[in-house]
C-alpha positions in Angstrom: 101.2 -54.2 -79.1 99.6 -50.6 -77.8 99.9 -47.7 -79.1 100.2 -43.9 -78.6 96.3 -43.7 -80.0 94.9 -46.5 -78.0 96.5 -45.2 -74.5 95.2 -41.8 -75.9 91.6 -43.2 -76.0 92.4 -45.6 -72.8 93.4 -42.5 -71.3 90.3 -39.8 -72.1 87.9 -42.8 -71.6 88.7 -42.9 -67.9 88.9 -38.5 -67.5 85.6 -39.2 -69.0 84.4 -41.9 -66.3 86.3 -40.1 -63.0 83.7 -36.9 -64.7 80.8 -39.1 -65.1 81.3 -40.6 -61.5 82.5 -37.1 -59.8 81.5 -33.9 -61.6 84.0 -31.3 -62.3 84.9 -29.5 -59.0 84.4 -26.2 -60.9 81.1 -26.7 -62.2 80.1 -26.9 -58.3 81.8 -24.1 -57.4 80.0 -22.2 -60.0 76.3 -24.0 -58.8 77.4 -22.9 -55.3 77.8 -19.5 -56.2 75.1 -19.2 -58.1 72.6 -20.4 -55.6 74.6 -18.6 -53.1 74.3 -14.8 -55.1 70.9 -15.5 -55.7 69.8 -16.2 -51.9 71.8 -13.0 -51.8 68.7 -11.9 -54.4 66.0 -12.8 -52.4 67.4 -11.3 -48.8 67.6 -7.9 -50.2 64.5 -7.5 -51.6 62.4 -8.9 -48.4 64.4 -6.2 -46.1 63.7 -3.5 -48.7 59.8 -5.1 -48.7 60.2 -4.9 -44.5 62.0 -1.4 -45.1 59.5 0.0 -47.4 56.2 -1.4 -45.3 57.2 -0.5 -42.2 57.6 3.4 -44.3 54.4 2.8 -45.3 53.3 2.0 -41.9 54.8 5.1 -40.5 53.3 7.4 -43.4 49.6 5.4 -42.7 50.2 6.7 -39.2 50.6 10.5 -39.5 47.7 10.9 -40.7 46.2 9.3 -37.6 47.7 10.9 -35.1 47.4 13.9 -37.1 43.3 13.5 -36.0 43.6 13.0 -32.5 44.5 16.6 -31.9 42.2 18.6 -29.4 38.8 20.1 -30.6 38.9 23.5 -30.5 36.9 25.1 -27.4 33.1 25.0 -27.8 32.0 28.8 -28.5 29.8 29.9 -24.7 29.1 33.1 -26.2 25.4 33.7 -26.2 23.8 35.6 -29.4 20.8 36.9 -27.0 23.2 38.4 -25.2 25.3 40.4 -26.3 28.8 41.7 -24.2 27.5 39.6 -20.8 28.1 36.0 -21.6 25.1 34.9 -19.6 21.5 34.4 -20.4 19.3 36.5 -21.4 16.8 38.1 -18.8 13.0 36.3 -19.4 10.3 38.3 -20.6 7.4 39.9 -18.9 5.3 37.3 -20.6 7.8 34.6 -19.4 8.2 36.1 -15.5 3.7 36.5 -15.5 4.2 32.4 -16.3 6.1 31.6 -13.2 4.5 34.2 -11.1 1.1 31.6 -12.0 3.2 28.7 -10.6 4.0 30.8 -7.7 0.6 31.7 -6.5 -0.4 28.0 -7.1 1.9 26.6 -6.0 1.6 28.7 -2.8 -2.1 27.6 -2.1 -3.7 31.0 -3.2 -8.0 30.6 -4.1 -9.1 33.9 -3.6 -9.1 36.1 -6.9 -6.1 37.4 -8.8 -4.6 40.1 -11.4 -1.3 39.9 -12.2 -0.7 42.7 -14.6 2.7 41.2 -17.0 2.9 45.6 -18.4 3.6 46.4 -14.7 4.8 43.6 -13.3 2.4 44.0 -10.0 0.2 40.7 -8.9 -3.3 41.8 -7.6 -4.8 39.2 -5.0 -8.2 39.6 -3.1 -6.9 38.9 0.2 -9.8 37.7 2.0 -8.9 34.1 1.6 -5.1 33.9 1.9 -3.0 33.7 4.9 0.2 35.6 6.3 1.7 32.6 5.7 1.3 32.1 2.2 2.1 35.9 1.7 5.5 35.9 2.7 5.8 33.0 0.5 5.3 35.1 -2.4 7.0 38.0 -1.6 10.1 35.5 -1.4 8.8 34.2 -4.6 7.8 36.6 -7.0 10.7 37.4 -9.4 12.8 40.6 -9.0 11.0 43.9 -9.7 7.7 42.0 -9.5 4.8 44.0 -6.4 2.1 42.3 -4.4 -0.9 44.2 -4.1 -4.1 42.4 -1.1 -7.2 44.3 -1.6 -10.9 43.4 -0.1 -13.4 43.0 -1.7 -16.0 45.1 -3.3 -15.9 48.2 -5.7 -17.7 51.5 -5.0 -20.8 53.3 -5.8 -20.5 53.7 -9.6 -17.4 52.5 -10.0 -15.8 56.1 -8.8 -12.7 56.1 -7.3 -11.9 57.9 -4.4 -8.9 58.8 -3.6 -6.3 60.5 -5.5 -2.4 60.6 -5.5 -1.2 64.2 -6.1 3.0 64.0 -6.0 5.3 65.3 -8.2 6.9 62.5 -9.8 4.4 60.5 -9.4 1.1 59.0 -11.8 -1.5 56.6 -11.7 -3.2 54.1 -13.3 -6.6 53.5 -11.6 -8.7 50.3 -11.6 -11.8 50.4 -10.2 -13.1 47.1 -10.8 -10.5 46.1 -8.2 -10.7 48.7 -5.9 -7.5 50.4 -6.0 -5.0 52.1 -7.9 -1.1 51.9 -9.1 1.4 54.6 -9.1 4.9 54.0 -10.0 7.4 57.3 -9.0 10.9 58.2 -9.6 13.3 54.9 -10.6 9.6 52.5 -11.1 9.5 52.5 -7.7 5.7 51.7 -6.4 2.7 51.7 -4.1 -1.2 50.1 -4.3 -3.0 52.9 -3.2 -6.5 50.4 -1.9 -10.0 51.7 -0.5 -12.0 49.3 2.0 -15.1 49.3 3.0 -14.7 52.1 6.1 -16.8 49.2 7.9 -14.0 46.9 8.3 -11.3 48.9 8.9 -11.2 47.8 12.9 -11.1 43.6 11.7 -8.4 45.2 8.7 -5.7 46.9 11.9 -6.1 43.7 14.2 -5.1 41.6 11.4 -2.6 43.5 9.1 0.5 43.3 11.1 2.3 45.4 14.1 1.1 49.7 15.0 4.9 50.9 13.7 4.3 54.4 13.4 2.3 57.3 12.8 1.6 59.2 9.5 -0.2 62.4 8.3 -2.8 61.2 6.2 -6.4 62.4 4.5 -6.6 65.2 7.4 -6.2 62.7 10.3 -3.4 59.9 10.9 -2.3 56.8 9.2 -1.2 53.6 11.2 1.8 52.4 9.8 1.7 48.8 10.3 4.2 46.6 10.1 4.7 42.7 8.9 7.5 41.1 8.1 9.0 42.9 5.4 5.7 43.9 4.6 4.3 47.7 5.5 0.8 48.9 5.3 -0.6 52.2 5.7 -3.6 52.5 6.8 -5.9 56.0 6.4 -8.9 57.4 8.2 -12.1 56.5 7.4 -14.1 59.0 5.7 -17.9 57.9 4.4 -18.2 54.6 3.1 -14.4 53.9 3.0 -10.9 53.5 4.2 -7.6 53.9 2.2 -4.4 51.6 2.8 -1.3 52.1 1.1 1.0 48.9 0.3 4.8 50.1 -1.0 6.2 47.4 -3.6 8.6 44.8 -1.4 11.9 46.5 -1.0 11.0 49.9 -2.9 13.0 53.1 -2.0 9.8 55.4 -0.7 9.1 58.0 1.3 5.8 56.8 3.3 5.4 59.7 4.8 5.4 62.2 1.6 3.0 60.0 -0.1 0.5 59.8 2.4 0.5 63.5 2.9 -0.1 64.2 -0.6 -3.2 61.7 -0.8 -6.4 63.7 -1.0 -10.5 62.6 -1.1 -12.0 63.2 -4.3 
């Protein structure tokens, strides 16, 4: 006969068997809920890290963009030319070197002297052609002049002629057969003396006769060749005198010719 105790034991045994074969639904729900909670937590952490990475990328990118700012404008002013913004003017020594290169380029073979302090070049004219003279005149630096002299020096190195005119002064160079005279506003003229026997040939090769001026007690003949002007004076004794104004100089030739006097 089955007792209550046996029935109770049997019921418990059946419940145990069922529980072993089919897990407790409540337990299943708890496990599933815990797993879902962990998954959600991982998703939130992952999203937070991704957002932080994006913010970091932006933060790192900002300084790089700032470094790409346009560079400052280059200072193009020149300390050696205040107030102009342009390059400094060449020195007279640099201009003298430029003149030297010009004479070599043109092919001058005659003796010459370059005086940067007076900005003048003197060339012995015996082998300088008309074309060479034109190239030299066109290529000289601004403010420079050229004078052409014939070989020969007065006996004893004396200067046979002088210029006496207010506002003008002359430097005498007997070895070059010339004086270099400077007047108002820096105007310059070369006064050359030459052998009297060469006057006719000089007149024949030095340009077109364009005018006549009073000079040294007689007439001076004005010769023009391109932009070069020469005034040829009369011969006296061993010499005759020529005037060579600097190219482009504003000079009163009549006043200069009248102011010349034999010594």
